[in-house]
N, C-alpha and C positions, 0 to 999 in steps of 0.2 A: 725520509718516509715524505711523499708528497702529502700537504696539508689535508686536502678532500680524501686519499686515502687512508688517512691517520682517524681510526672508530674511536681515540680517544679526544679527540680536537672536539670543538665544540661547533654543534649543527650549521650555525652562523658561518663560523669559519669555513667552513667544510663548502658551504655553499657558494661564498665569495672567493675562494680560491678557485675552485672548479669554474666558475662562469667566466672569471680573467686569464682561463688557459684557453676557452673555447672560441670558434671563428662564428662568423652571423651564420653560415650555413648551419651550423652544428646548432646553434643557439633556434634556430626557425623549427630546425626538425625536432628540438625537444619539447614544441607546442603543437604537434601535428599527432593526433590519432587515428592515423589514418588505417584503411582496408579493413575488409570483414574480417576477423580473427580466422574464421573459420578456411577461409582461403590461403591461408598461411602456410595447412599441411595437406596433405591425401595420405588414405590409408592405403598399404601396396597390398596386392594379394595375399600375401603371406603375414599378414597383420600386424607388420611395420610400421611405422609413420615417417614421413618423409616430408621436407620442407618444399615449397613450391617456387616457383621462378616470380610470382607475385612477390612474395613477400622479399626476395634477391633484389627486387627491384626495386622496391619499397627503402631498403635499408641503406642502398645503394645511393639513392638520389638525397636522403637525408642523412646520410655518415651516422647511420644507427636510426635509431625510432624512437619518440618521446613514452608514447602509448599504445597499447594494443587492443582492440576494442573484441570482446566475446570470442576469444579463442577456445572456450569451453561450451561454447554456446550451443545448445541442440532446442530445435524446433522446427516445425515447417516449412518456413521462412528462409532459415538457413540450410537447409537441407540436410541436415545432419542429424542422422537415427542411430538406433543401436548398434547396425552394422556399419557405417564409418565413424563414429565419433568417437571419443576418448571416454571411458568410465571410469570409478572411483578406481580400478584397479593399475590403470594407465596415464590416467590425466597431468598426474604430477612427472612423469617420463618423457610426455607431450613439452609441456610447460620449460622444463630446461633443455630441449633439445631446442625449439625458440628463442631462449632465452640465450642460450650457448650462441649462438648465431649472431643476433643482435649486437652482444656485448663484444664480438669479436669483429663487427661491424664500425664500432665505434672504435676512433682514435685513442679515445679517453677510457674508453672502457664503461659507457655510461649504459647501466640496466635499463630496459623498458618496464611502465607499469602494464599490468596484465589487468584490464578492468571488465567487470564481468556483472551480468543483471542479475540481483538478487532480491527481486521484488516479494516473494514470498516463501523464501527460499532460493537457494542457489542454481541457476535457471541451465544447469548441467546432467548429463546423464548421471545417474545415481545419486543425483541433488535431493535429500531432504526438502519436500514441499509440505506447506505449511498454510493454511487459512490465508486467504486473501485479505488486503487491509480491512476492508469491511467488513471483515468477521472479528477483528483485531478489536475494532474500533467497538463492536457487540460484546465484547468481553469486559469493556470497562475494566480491564485490571493490568496497568501497566508492568507490575513486575514478572509477571508470567510472560508477557512479552520478551521485556529484557532477556528472560533466560531462552525463549527459541531464538532472539537477534543473536546471542553469543553460540549458540549452537550453531546459526546458519554462518558466523563470520568464521567460526573454529574448520567447519568443514570446507570454507573456500580457501583460507589457508595451505592446509592440509594438501589441496587439491593443485595448489601451484599458482592461486591467484593472489590477486591482492588489494585490490580497490573493489568496494561492492555499491554497486547501481542500488538506491532504496526509493522508491514512492514514497513521499512520505507528507509533501507539504501542500498537493491539491485539496481544497477541500469542495465537497458536494452540496453544491448549489441548484442544480439541475439532474434529476435522474436520466434523463435522456441520454447526457454524454455515456458514450461507450467504456469510457474509463473509469468512472462511478466507481469500481470494485479497488481501486487501486488507491482510494480514498481513506479516512478513518471515518468520515464522517461530515456531519453538516458544520460541527461547531470547532472554532477553533481554541478553544480551552482543553477540549478531547484531544484533538489534533496535538496540540502540542505538550499536553502530558505524554504521547505515546509516541509522541518524536524523541524526546528525552531520555526514554526507556530504548528507544530503538539508537541514538548512538552509544548512551552508556555500556548496552549489551554487546555491540559488536568492536567499538573502540576503547574499551575500558579508560584507562588514566593511567596519565603523565606524555610525556613528551613524545617519546620513543613508542613504537606500537610492539606489545608483546608478540610471540610467533602463532600467536591463536585468534588475534585479532586485524580486523580490516577496518583501514578507515575508509568512512562512508559519504558516497556523493547524496545530499538530498534532492528529490526530484518533486518537483520543477519550479523554477522560481521567476516568476510568481504569479499568482491570479488565476493561473489556466484553468480550475473548475468553475469558471465563471463565463466562459465562452458563450456568445449569443446563440439560443434555441440549443443548446448542450451539444453543437455540431465541433468535432474535433477542431483545433488548432486555429479555432476562427478567432474571431476578435471578440477583445472583452471590456465593455461598457462600463469600465469603472472610477469611480471619484475619486481623491485620495485618502479619504475618510475609509471608505468603505475598504479599500484595500488595506489598510492599515488594522480596521479594526478587526475584520475578519482573512482574509487570506496572507498575513504577514506574522501572524502571531507564531504560527507552528515554525516558521522558519526562523524568528527572534528565539525561540527554545533552543531549536538547534545548533544556533549560534551560539548561546549560551553554554550548550553542552560541550561546546569545542569538537563542531563538524569539522570533518576535513576540510570537505568541500559541498559546493552547491550546485546545481546544472539550471542553465538558463533556460525558461522554457518559451516555447513556440509562439504562444498569444503575444499581443501587443498589449498596451499598458497606454493609454490616452494618445494612440495612434503610434508608439513607438518600438514597435517589438524588443522583446527583452534581451536579446542576444545582443541588442546594438544601444540597449537603453541606461547610459553612463550615471543619469539620476539614481536607478534603482542599483546597479550596479556598484557603481563608485562611492557615488555621494552617501546612500543611504547604507549599503549592504561594509563597505569599507571603511567609510569616514564617520558616520554616525552609531553604527553595531561594533567598531572595530575588529571585523572579521579580517583575520590574516591567512586563510586559507585558498583555496582553490575554486575557479568558477569554471566550469566544462560548459560545452554547449551542447545542445542537443544536438540528434543528426542531422545532419543538412543544414540546420538552422543560419548558420553565418553566410552561406551560398542565397539564403532568399533575401537577406539584406542587400542584394543587387538588383533588386526594385527599387533601392530608396536610392542607392548610389550610382547604378548605371554599370557596374562591372565587379565583378568577382574579388580584385586587387583591392580597389577601396571599400568594399564589404569586408574582408578581413581586416584592413585597416580600423574601420568602425568598430568592428566588433573589438579587436584589441585594446583599441582605445578608450572602449563603455566598460573593459573590465575582464573580458574573456581573456583565461589564460590556456585553456586546450580544447581543439577542436575537438568535432564527431566528424570524420569521412568527408567533411568538404573539401571544395576548393580553393577557397578563399585563402585559407593560414599557409598554403602550399607557395602561395606567392610574399610571404612576408619580408625576404630579401629584399623585392623589387619595391614594396611599399616602403621600407626603409631609403633603400635609394632615390627613391622620389621624395623623400620628405612628408609622406602622410602619417607614418609612425617615427617617433624617436627612438634612440638606441637605449635611452632610461627605460622607456614602456616595455619593451621588449624585454629589455634585461629584467625587470621587474617579475616577469612573469614567469619568465624561463626560472628565475630564483624560486618561484613558489612551487613549480614544477619539481623542481631537484631537492627543494626542501623536504618535499612528500617521499621524493625516491629515499633520503637519507635516513627519515624518521623509522621508516620499513626496516631498516637495514640491508637493501638492496646491494651497496657495493660492499659489506662483508658477504652476504649471503646472495647472491643472484639467483640460485637454484640449489635444490639437493637438500637434502635433510629436512622436509617439513616437521611442523610440531606431532605428527603421529604416522612418520616414516612414508616416505615416498612409496604413492602406489599402496599406501593402505587407506580406508576409506575413514568416515568422520567418526566421531562416538556414536555408539548403537543407540543412543535414546532418541533418534530424532523422532522415529515411529511414536513413541510414549508422547513427546512435548506435540507434536501436530496434532494427534487426538486428543490432549487436555486442554490445545486452544481451540477445537473444531466442536468440544462440550462446552465450554463456558462462553461459545457465541450463540449457541441455542438458544431461541429467543418465544415464549410462550408468549402468543397476543392473545390470543382469548380460549378458553376452555369452561364455556359456559353449562356446558353439560356436566361438567366434572371426570367424561371419560378419562383424561390421563390424571395420573400412570395409566397404564393400561392393568384393568382390573382382575385379579384373579378368578372371575366366571369366566371370564374371556378364552374360550378354547379355539376358536378360529375364527384366524385373522385374514384379510386380503390385503395382499399390497400390490398395490396399481399407480398404473402414471409410467409417464416415458423416464420417468427417472430413479423408477424404483430398483432396478437391477443392473444399472451400471455404476460405474465410479469415474467413467470416461470424463464426465459434462460437471464433475465435482470439483477440477482443478484450479480454474480459473486461466485468465490470460497469463502470458510470460511462462511457459513450464513445459519443459524438454519432454519427450515421450517416455512413460512409462516401462518396467520391461515387464513380460505377459505374469498375472498373477499377484501384482502390485497394487493396493489399495482394497477396500470393502465397499460395496454399495448397502443401501437400506435393507435389502433383503437380504444380503450377507449379513447385515450384524443380528438383523431379528433371529436369521437361524442358530447365530452363535449364542444367542442370549438370553432367547425365549426359554420359559422354563418347560420343564419335561411334559408334553402334553396337548400341549399348544398346535395346531396345524395351522400350518402356512400355505396359502397358494399364492400363488401371482398372474396377472395378469398387464400386459403393458399398456392396452386402453387406444394409445396413438402417439405420434410421433412428437418431436418436441414443438415440430413448427407444421404450418401447413394446414389442411382443414379435411386430412384423411379421417375419417371417424369409422373405419370398417372393423378397429377392433374394442370399440365400445361395446356392440352385445356381450363379449366376454365378459368385460370387466366387469358390467352390470348383473351378471349372472354367477361372476364369483363374487362381487360386494352383497348380492342377495342372500348367499350361502354362508356365511360367514357373522360372526357377532361382531365385528370391526373392522372397519375399512381404512387403510392406511396409505392416499394418495399423493403420491408423490410427484410435484411438478416443478417446474420454472425454467430456467434459460440457459445458455451455455456459450463459454467464450472459447472452447476449442477449435481449433485449426486444422487443416487438412494441406495437403501440399495442392488441393484443388482451388484453396481462398488465392485469392488475387491481393498478392502487395506492393505497397509502395517502395520507393528507393529506401525509407529508413526503416520498413517494417511494418507500417500502420496497415492495415488492412483494408485493400479499396475495393475488394470484389467479396463479399462474403459468404461462404458456404452456406446450405441452406437453414443448418441446426444451430448457426454461429449469429445470436442475438444480442451478446455482447464485448467487449473490450476495444481495445486502440483501435479505432475506425469504424465501429460498429455503433453507431448510433443509432438513436431509434424516434421516429414521431411521435409514437402514441408507447404507453405502457401496458397496454394487456399482452398477456400470453397469446401463443398463437390459439385460432378459432377451434380446434381440434380439444386442446386442454380445458379451455372452457366450455366445451360441449361435455366432456368427460365429466367433469366437474359436477355440473349439474345432474346428468345420468344417475351418477353413483348418490350425492346427497340423496335422490329422489326416489333410490331405493328403499329408504327411510334407515337402512342400516347404519350407526352411529358412523360420523366419519371423522377423522383427524388428516388433514392438510399440512403436508411440509412443504414449503417452497424453499428450493433451490437454485439462488440467483447474485447476480453479480451486481443488482442496484433490484430499489423496492419496485417491483413491477405495482400496477394498479389490478388488485383481484377482489374488489368490496363483495363477489359474490363468496370467495371464501369463509363471510362471516353464516351463511347456512350452516355451515359445517359445525361440528360437536369442540373442534378445537381446531386450530391454526397456529403452525410455529415457522420458522424461517430460521435457514442454517445459513446461507448466503451461500459462497462457495466454499465448504467445508474442510477442503485437499482429500488426497486419498483415502485416509482412512475415516472421512465424515460418516461415513453409513454404521460405523461401530458407535461415534460420539452420537448420531441420530438415536438409534435403535436403544442406547444406552439412556437416553431421557425418554422415551417414548415407555421403557419399562418400569423408570423410576428406580433405577439405579445407579441414576446421575440425576440433579437437582436441572430444573431449567433457568440457569443463571444469568445468561444474556440481558440485553437492555439494547434498545434501538439508537445506535448512532444516526439515524436519520429519520426524518418522518415520514411516515408512508402515506401517500395520496389516495385520495379516493378515483381518481381520474385526470388524464394529462393538461386537462382543460382548467383544473385551479395553478398549476405552475405557477412563480412557487411557493412551495408551502414549509418552508423550515420555520423556526419555532422561534427565531431570533429576529425576526422583523420588527419592523420601527412601529415604534408605541402609538401608532394610528387608531382612528376607529376600526379600522380592518372590516370592514362588510362583506357581508357574504352576497351570493348571485341570487337570483331569482329561481335560476332552476337546481343548483348543488351549494351546498356549505361548501364556507372558506377554509372550514379547519379538516386537519390531516385526518387521515379514517384511525391510524393510530401513533400517537406521538413522540418527539424527541426523546429518547429516558426510557420508554413503555415498557416493561417486560411482566411479566406475571411467575408465580413460582407454586410449588405444590401445597405451600405452607401460608402460611398469613402473618402481616407483620405489623405492629403498630408503633408509631412514631410521638415520642412526648413532647411538650412545648421545648421549641430551642432554647438554650439560652446564648446569650453573647458576651464574652469578655476581651475588651481589646480587639484584637483580629483575628479572635479566636470564637467559632461556634460549638457548642455541645448540645447533642442530642440524645436522649434514651432511644434504644431501640430494642423492642424485644417481640420474637417471634411467637406468636399466640395459637399457631398451631400445634398439629402431632405431627412434624416433619422436620428434620434437619432443613435448613436454606440459604440461602445468600440474598441478602437485599442490596442495593447501592443507594447509598444516603448520598442524595444531588443537591446542593447548593447553587441558589440561584441569587442574581442580584439585578436590581431594579432600580434605576436613578430616578433621582425626585427632580435634583435641580442642575440642570446642565447649560453650558452655554449651545448647545445644540438638539437638535431630536433625538430623543433616546429611542433603544430599544426596549421591545416590552419585557425581556427578560434575558442575561445571560448569565449562562455557567460559568462559575467562578471558584469550585472546589466540588470534589466527590470521595466517595470511599466505599469500597465493597466492604459488608462483613457477614459470616458466617456465625450462624446460630442456631444451637439444638432448641429441643421443643422448651417452650418455656423459658427460654435463657432472656435474659436480658443483660445490654452494655450498652455503656457510655462512648460516642462516637465522639472523637474531638476530631475539627476542621478548620487548618489553618488559611484565613484570606492573605490573597497576595499582597505585597508592599505596596505594588505598583495600583491597587485602587484606591480611588480617592474618592471625595466628592459625599452629598449627601444622599445616601441611596437606604433601600429596603432588602431585609435579607429574607429570602424564603425557602424553608429543607423543605424537602418533598422526596416522593419516588419515581415522577417523572414531572416533564416540563411542564404539562397540562394539569397534572394533580397541582404544580408551583401555584398557578395561577388562582386556586381556590385556599392555598395555605395562608393562614395568617403571617403578616408581615413582621419585621421588626426592624425599625428606624434606628439608624445611626449615622455618626460620621465620622467619615473615616479621615485622617487627617493628609494633608496635601494639598494639592491645589484642584480647590473645588470645581466643579462645573466644566472639568478638561477629562475627556474621555484620554485614560491611558493608553491604550492600544496606539490611540491617533496619534498622541506627544511622540511615541517612540518613533 
């Protein structure tokens, strides 16, 4: 048996043996992730799948194929829908058909990696849709997210996919950016904890991947959340310290958790695009951090380097020499043979990249089992608990921002509820970007959830009031009349990332012409953060009726809605996924507690930006015409009960605090530990989150919560324990000296 065919041989021996047998053309082919996967097949009128000439041409060109992107992707951009795509019942068979052709096209029988989008669930027909990352950040619950990530990986592998592309590394610093929904929040520590949970859940442990685990490609490396003006793919004005302190900790955590791959971002850092940035991809990622995995370029990012190099051949060479191993759709990597011949790329550099691609294939077991016999059986769906997990995440993300009149949970005396607003009776706008079409009947709106969960005898009346966007106010009189005749009004407002075939798309799938209701998502950046004019008019009119009004915001970014402060209560649910209506209704009715905490600061207006809590510790003066402080601070969130925090105690690197539920209901609080540096060599930040722990307590229950401070924290610092970043500023500090190199920012030192 040839060594590379021997499953008992060590992975490195198999990689070396196969590499030695490959021609230059075959090696270059392994580094190309060519064509859109949905162009590789078509459905025949009788429902079968057949391969296209495009796939035959690509496999002939490269003597096989290194990777194929989005074979199972379905959305408005791909044009794949419920009639033309592969669902849970037949996607594994489609994957087998394509893989069989690729293996047979390869002289050495090398299978392809099937790379799929899994931003908040597998972006395929019948894939479980979870709440978006910003909602995950609001849960402050890595354990729950780890279970959801494991479920997503199992579903992907059951469908014939191999590799998961997952947003995790972008930090939300400007909420005007349309991809804010893909961020875990504005804080690097929170993002790092959730990134670790993601990698653990999806990949598991060990060198080889289990049949229900999937290697993760963490997006995007690095600094993409700091683009100027919140504009997609724009430049990032980042100094080294800001990059290391804010935008790299999540990536560092992912590398330590053994993430299989990272994706180089579109943006540039100090003038050099990430896909061609050797200092970032090689010197930092590989040399200093010891990363041994794969680096993938973002879609068409390599070709953008031609603006620097002059042509796509040299652009491909620049990317490979910088540290990119696998392209995505671009032309530059198709000329690697020429680049080697011209001396632009050394054979050693090419071999190193090919080895990393092959290594991942061996770790997945693709040479032994390139197709068939998926963990749940070919043609079968993923485990049946996807809805339950998605709803649990959505419930945990619902964040109560104010409840001044104590109208929540809905009181037993309420017998008539008006359910109003453009989001009230639809689940289509709860899903977020990067979501496949849903089958009819999938999902629950807030109105659906209230109808199902409200006590018998409670009457529900619905009026839409207005559209999500625009200034059409014709439905407001009906909504006002409905509210005036009710004991309570639930007004569901927000934005949408829903795309339709009418959306104009760039070659990489970003929206370039957003449809009328699309206010968020990739390519849908905003100059302002207010909702549509009609939504604000509806809010004013409903509150003016005098009926106690609860405002629910369904959104992919923190919109500036200070007028909601006049409502009796305000919640944000972010994009909660298909079954978000059940989750929101359960919280409104008191069947579940509002346990979410803000992963981002909520601005009063766009003119304040930036408003993140961990700014530099300057005097931070206000404006003459506006406060400089956010409307609601990072970490904020109320419960239906109250908690009392005792005096924190320090023991070495451990913080202890007694927490007591002083109310009459069960509730969950998130104990947050913030650090303030006292003696440093550079200007410090006001606060830095350094530990957190969620704790659920019965009425009257008291528990000691123990939190460990990371070994990387050093210097003379203050420790503050509180329920939010704003409360931490008022908390009594505990001063201590953490052993290590005092005065050095540990994040920058990495």
